[in-house]
Wavefront OBJ file of the C-alpha trace (Angstrom):
o trace
v 2.032 3.599 -6.903
v 1.736 0.744 -9.435
v 5.087 -0.647 -10.479
v 5.641 -2.001 -13.996
v 6.241 -5.681 -14.551
v 8.615 -6.476 -17.398
v 6.758 -8.699 -19.851
v 7.280 -10.052 -23.338
v 5.015 -11.633 -25.904
v 5.147 -12.757 -29.515
v 4.214 -10.354 -32.268
v 3.755 -11.338 -35.899
v 7.302 -10.320 -36.785
v 9.281 -10.263 -33.548
v 9.301 -10.715 -29.794
v 7.796 -7.608 -28.194
v 8.846 -6.088 -24.871
v 6.358 -4.397 -22.604
v 5.486 -3.052 -19.189
v 2.380 -4.358 -17.458
v 0.953 -2.066 -14.786
v -1.499 -3.669 -12.380
v -3.677 -1.989 -9.744
v -2.416 -2.285 -6.188
v -5.301 -4.581 -5.278
v -4.654 -7.015 -8.159
v -3.400 -10.446 -7.251
v -4.010 -14.152 -7.354
v -7.003 -13.918 -5.004
v -8.535 -10.795 -6.538
v -11.198 -10.703 -9.205
v -9.861 -10.010 -12.714
v -9.889 -6.358 -13.739
v -10.474 -4.674 -17.110
v -7.393 -4.418 -19.317
v -6.246 -1.581 -21.566
v -3.439 -1.562 -24.115
v -1.739 1.825 -24.542
v -0.129 3.064 -27.771
v 2.093 6.147 -27.857
v 2.936 8.572 -30.626
v 4.608 7.705 -33.922
v 8.281 6.727 -33.576
v 8.010 6.601 -29.777
v 9.233 4.064 -27.251
v 7.115 3.024 -24.306
v 9.026 5.102 -21.757
v 8.112 8.392 -23.433
v 4.340 8.561 -22.906
v 2.735 5.103 -23.065
v 4.193 4.129 -19.675
v 2.804 7.322 -18.166
v -0.753 6.638 -19.292
v -0.547 2.949 -18.402
v 0.584 3.833 -14.876
v -2.199 6.407 -14.555
v -4.801 3.851 -15.624
v -3.451 1.283 -13.155
v -3.868 3.846 -10.381
v -7.504 4.037 -11.414
v -8.119 0.293 -11.258
v -7.161 -1.038 -14.696
v -4.511 -3.460 -15.875
v -2.630 -1.492 -18.510
v 0.002 -2.637 -20.984
v 2.537 -0.384 -22.689
v 5.027 -1.901 -25.103
v 7.596 -1.214 -27.793
v 6.417 -1.888 -31.327
v 8.400 -4.097 -33.674
v 11.774 -2.516 -34.406
v 11.529 -0.002 -31.577
v 13.057 0.208 -28.119
v 13.548 -3.142 -26.404
v 11.481 -5.130 -28.900
v 13.001 -7.225 -31.626
v 12.655 -6.760 -35.350
v 14.583 -5.392 -38.303
v 14.919 -2.881 -39.817
v 14.802 -0.572 -36.825
v 12.663 2.520 -36.292
v 10.378 2.091 -39.299
v 6.933 3.642 -38.926
v 4.683 0.960 -40.387
v 0.966 1.432 -39.650
v 0.110 -2.089 -40.806
v 2.746 -3.721 -38.610
v 1.835 -1.583 -35.610
v -1.794 -2.648 -35.921
v -0.706 -6.294 -35.971
v 1.450 -5.650 -32.895
v -1.561 -4.154 -31.109
v -3.570 -7.265 -31.926
v -0.837 -9.340 -30.287
v -0.876 -7.022 -27.270
v -4.630 -7.433 -26.858
v -4.117 -11.183 -27.019
v -1.481 -10.997 -24.299
v -3.809 -9.012 -22.037
v -6.706 -11.367 -22.721
v -4.608 -14.314 -21.581
v -3.286 -12.738 -18.388
v -4.832 -14.165 -15.185
v -5.269 -10.706 -13.622
v -7.264 -9.419 -16.599
v -10.940 -9.851 -17.427
v -10.769 -11.043 -21.034
v -14.301 -9.781 -21.633
v -13.383 -6.207 -20.701
v -10.581 -5.029 -22.979
v -9.962 -1.510 -24.224
v -7.290 0.547 -25.962
v -5.919 4.050 -25.484
v -3.974 5.843 -28.201
v -1.974 9.051 -27.869
v -1.417 11.189 -30.997
v -0.777 8.816 -33.932
v -1.393 5.881 -31.609
v -5.045 6.902 -31.942
v -4.980 5.924 -35.621
v -3.575 2.522 -34.853
v -5.885 1.593 -31.977
v -8.871 2.765 -34.029
v -7.837 0.523 -36.914
v -7.445 -2.346 -34.462
v -10.909 -1.767 -32.990
v -12.425 -1.663 -36.476
v -11.327 -5.237 -37.110
v -11.021 -6.871 -33.668
v -14.211 -7.303 -31.656
v -12.225 -7.998 -28.490
v -11.604 -4.238 -28.233
v -14.678 -3.091 -26.355
v -13.852 0.589 -25.887
v -11.453 3.278 -27.160
v -9.935 6.438 -25.673
v -8.069 8.754 -28.044
v -5.864 11.420 -26.425
v -4.727 14.418 -28.484
v -5.390 12.207 -31.502
v -3.553 12.646 -34.780
v -6.081 11.322 -37.309
v -5.198 12.043 -40.906
v -6.182 11.356 -44.495
v -4.719 12.555 -47.789
v -6.268 16.015 -47.415
v -4.755 16.547 -43.988
v -1.393 15.143 -45.072
v -1.251 17.532 -48.003
v -1.995 20.443 -45.675
v 0.742 19.419 -43.240
v 3.424 18.142 -45.617
v 3.668 20.776 -48.320
v 0.759 19.961 -50.606
v 0.759 17.340 -53.391
v 4.302 18.329 -54.346
v 5.576 17.841 -50.806
v 3.874 14.456 -50.556
v 5.374 13.269 -53.829
v 8.823 14.530 -52.818
v 8.738 12.437 -49.632
v 7.541 9.363 -51.494
v 10.211 9.873 -54.137
v 12.856 10.096 -51.431
v 11.633 6.785 -50.029
v 11.829 5.135 -53.439
v 15.234 6.590 -54.142
v 16.757 5.700 -50.776
v 15.277 2.245 -50.247
v 13.400 0.745 -53.166
v 16.250 1.406 -55.587
v 19.223 0.812 -53.289
v 17.941 -1.333 -50.420
v 19.483 1.164 -48.008
v 17.557 1.923 -44.819
v 18.286 5.634 -44.623
v 17.325 7.788 -41.676
v 16.561 11.428 -41.009
v 15.868 12.957 -37.598
v 12.350 12.703 -36.269
v 12.769 16.169 -34.745
v 15.248 18.864 -35.779
v 14.918 22.583 -36.282
v 18.064 22.639 -38.409
v 17.363 19.749 -40.806
v 14.611 20.473 -43.354
v 14.384 16.751 -44.138
v 13.431 15.861 -40.548
v 10.050 14.207 -40.105
v 9.154 17.134 -37.844
v 11.491 19.991 -38.862
v 11.074 21.953 -35.653
v 12.818 22.192 -32.297
v 10.272 20.461 -30.048
v 11.175 20.556 -26.369
v 9.433 17.306 -25.469
v 11.582 15.299 -27.872
v 14.846 17.185 -27.343
v 14.727 17.685 -23.564
v 16.274 14.707 -21.692
v 14.049 15.519 -18.727
v 11.005 14.865 -20.909
v 11.019 12.653 -24.010
v 14.607 13.046 -25.198
v 15.683 9.839 -23.495
v 18.572 7.524 -24.486
v 16.236 4.713 -25.603
v 14.720 6.964 -28.243
v 17.261 7.481 -31.067
v 15.459 10.400 -32.792
v 15.551 8.831 -36.221
v 12.921 8.251 -38.873
v 13.370 5.678 -41.629
v 12.801 7.460 -44.945
v 11.321 4.255 -46.398
v 8.302 4.723 -44.097
v 6.902 7.841 -45.781
v 4.603 6.194 -48.380
v 2.728 3.968 -45.934
v 2.418 6.763 -43.382
v 1.179 9.297 -45.912
v -1.258 6.877 -47.554
v -2.839 5.737 -44.291
v -6.448 6.973 -44.099
v -7.624 7.154 -40.500
v -10.750 9.182 -41.294
v -12.096 6.330 -43.422
v -11.782 3.979 -40.445
v -14.314 5.851 -38.292
v -17.537 4.335 -39.716
v -16.099 0.854 -39.146
v -15.548 1.424 -35.406
v -18.491 0.139 -33.385
v -16.898 0.261 -29.918
v -17.647 3.346 -27.761
v -15.087 6.090 -28.394
v -13.857 8.969 -26.233
v -11.775 11.749 -27.794
v -9.844 14.250 -25.638
v -8.352 17.145 -27.559
v -7.527 20.846 -27.645
v -7.914 23.495 -30.308
v -4.208 24.280 -29.768
v -3.102 20.665 -30.259
v -2.380 18.912 -33.557
v -4.954 18.781 -36.368
v -8.205 19.184 -34.405
v -9.994 19.175 -37.773
v -9.012 15.549 -38.264
v -10.420 14.646 -34.851
v -13.670 16.447 -35.648
v -14.057 14.650 -38.953
v -13.237 11.282 -37.366
v -15.772 11.941 -34.599
v -18.380 12.906 -37.193
v -17.801 9.633 -39.043
v -18.313 7.439 -35.985
v -21.647 5.622 -36.015
v -21.579 4.199 -32.489
v -21.450 5.699 -29.009
v -19.060 8.655 -28.931
v -17.982 11.503 -26.687
v -15.703 14.474 -27.383
v -14.057 16.381 -24.527
v -12.274 19.635 -25.319
v -9.673 21.057 -22.974
v -6.618 23.323 -23.202
v -2.961 22.693 -24.025
v -0.605 22.202 -26.932
v -0.009 18.743 -28.383
v 3.050 17.906 -26.330
v 1.379 18.857 -23.028
v -0.725 15.714 -23.387
v 2.420 13.570 -23.384
v 3.767 14.412 -19.935
v 2.399 17.620 -18.446
v -0.070 18.484 -15.722
v -2.998 19.107 -15.841
v -3.414 17.613 -19.328
v -2.294 14.055 -18.534
v -4.396 13.913 -15.375
v -7.438 15.294 -17.159
v -7.110 12.789 -19.997
v -6.433 9.858 -17.654
v -9.442 10.714 -15.490
v -11.669 10.989 -18.547
v -10.355 7.737 -20.039
v -10.791 5.844 -16.758
v -14.371 7.067 -16.388
v -15.060 6.134 -20.004
v -13.603 2.652 -19.653
v -15.391 2.049 -16.329
v -18.690 2.915 -18.008
v -18.207 1.078 -21.301
v -16.191 -2.065 -20.540
l 1 2 3 4 5 6 7 8 9 10 11 12 13 14 15 16 17 18 19 20 21 22 23 24 25 26 27 28 29 30 31 32 33 34 35 36 37 38 39 40 41 42 43 44 45 46 47 48 49 50 51 52 53 54 55 56 57 58 59 60 61 62 63 64 65 66 67 68 69 70 71 72 73 74 75 76 77 78 79 80 81 82 83 84 85 86 87 88 89 90 91 92 93 94 95 96 97 98 99 100 101 102 103 104 105 106 107 108 109 110 111 112 113 114 115 116 117 118 119 120 121 122 123 124 125 126 127 128 129 130 131 132 133 134 135 136 137 138 139 140 141 142 143 144 145 146 147 148 149 150 151 152 153 154 155 156 157 158 159 160 161 162 163 164 165 166 167 168 169 170 171 172 173 174 175 176 177 178 179 180 181 182 183 184 185 186 187 188 189 190 191 192 193 194 195 196 197 198 199 200 201 202 203 204 205 206 207 208 209 210 211 212 213 214 215 216 217 218 219 220 221 222 223 224 225 226 227 228 229 230 231 232 233 234 235 236 237 238 239 240 241 242 243 244 245 246 247 248 249 250 251 252 253 254 255 256 257 258 259 260 261 262 263 264 265 266 267 268 269 270 271 272 273 274 275 276 277 278 279 280 281 282 283 284 285 286 287 288 289 290 291 292 293 294 295
């Protein structure tokens, strides 16, 4: 079983902490192997789902890097726990650079895998960085203004969240937080009791503080992932389920892609793809086959 190596590298805004998983046959005398950077869901730390997919890819012959984004987990950066799409994309660019410079990695065979909202960020990276030769998007959350309005209470709900951000940060400078997940707090980013995030045997781990910076709402809500699709030229695999989050967004993103693309449908709710069998194994197998064929 591949064991993670603690690594660190410089991001644009802070020193980033990561786990590098190498195949068992990797070493100083072995030929370099393809490398994949893995991005987890919004607000997540690497131990929640990115590590899991990185380890699964290493089992299948890839060097895989999971890491904490700026302001999250073991990485540096202030303020903490702010969901910034632009900064996360810059962090991913730094992660690709780290992989490209590692002696065990073939710098001409680099890919990226994104889970849930991580799919938006790796897609944006691929649209602007030609080093990313292939993408795998697992249970992808891919939104635009239409999808955000549907999921966040219509135009009034969107404006209320943006107004809260302005009121709590732009006017006062205070970095205010609400829970990411809570069935009892209507202001939570996800106002539901979600077992994955609340169960300490799953994603409710001590390194994840379950807090969402209110100041992050405008940039999150204004991010248009659907518009990115025509700019992505790398081959793309999508793995999704009709019972997972916003399959309509994934369909529209897939439709907008102009390059090589494949869509695999399976079963399971969104959170099954974070840590459950058979969903993780199915997605990892599909991603490994995709990367082996396209990198």
